[in-house]
N, C-alpha and C positions, 0 to 999 in steps of 0.2 A: 503493501499498499503505497501511494508516493502522499505525504503532506506540505501544505504552504499555508505557510501565515502569510495572508494579505490582508494589513492595516489599510490599502486602499476601498478596501469592498466596506461597503457602507448602508445597500438598501439588498432590496429581491433582486431590482434591475441588475446592478452591478454582479450578483451572482447567477442570472439568466446570462447572461454577457459572457462571464466566465463556463459558464458549465457548455454554452455553446465553442467556443473557443477550445476547448480541451475535447469537446465529442469531436468538433472539427480535424483537430490534431490526430485524434485516434478514436472512433463508434465505438468500437468495443468497450472503454473503459467506463464505471460505473463512477457518477463526481455526487459526493456529500458536499452541504455546504452548512456550517454553524457561524452565522450573522454573527451573533454575539460576541464568537470566539474572534472571529476571522480567522476561521481553518477552513481550506479547501483539502477535502479526504477522497482521492482519488485508487481506485482498482481496477486492476489492469492493464492501468497503464503500460505499454511496452519503454516508453524512453523518457526518465523523469527530465532529460535537456530540451526534447521536442513539446513536450508539453509544458515547461516552465516558460518557453520562449512563446508560445501561442498565447501564454497568460500573457505577458509581458506586450505581446504586439495588440493584444487586447486593451491596452492602454491598464493594466492593471501591473504590481511589483511583487512580484511572489517569492518568496523567501522561503527554502527546502527546510526541513525540519526533520531530526530524524525520528 
């Protein structure tokens, strides 16, 4: 499972944009969003760099978490 802290994700619209970006990068990924904690949890993503870049290109700042 990939985990990203995205401090600049603050609303449902942000969550939708990030989910779409991740799904575009990896259609098989399962995306779970915790808005209160600013966390994006992704299962099934093949390449952390590809997913992280997709979130960046959507306009957000993902920080990979252990």
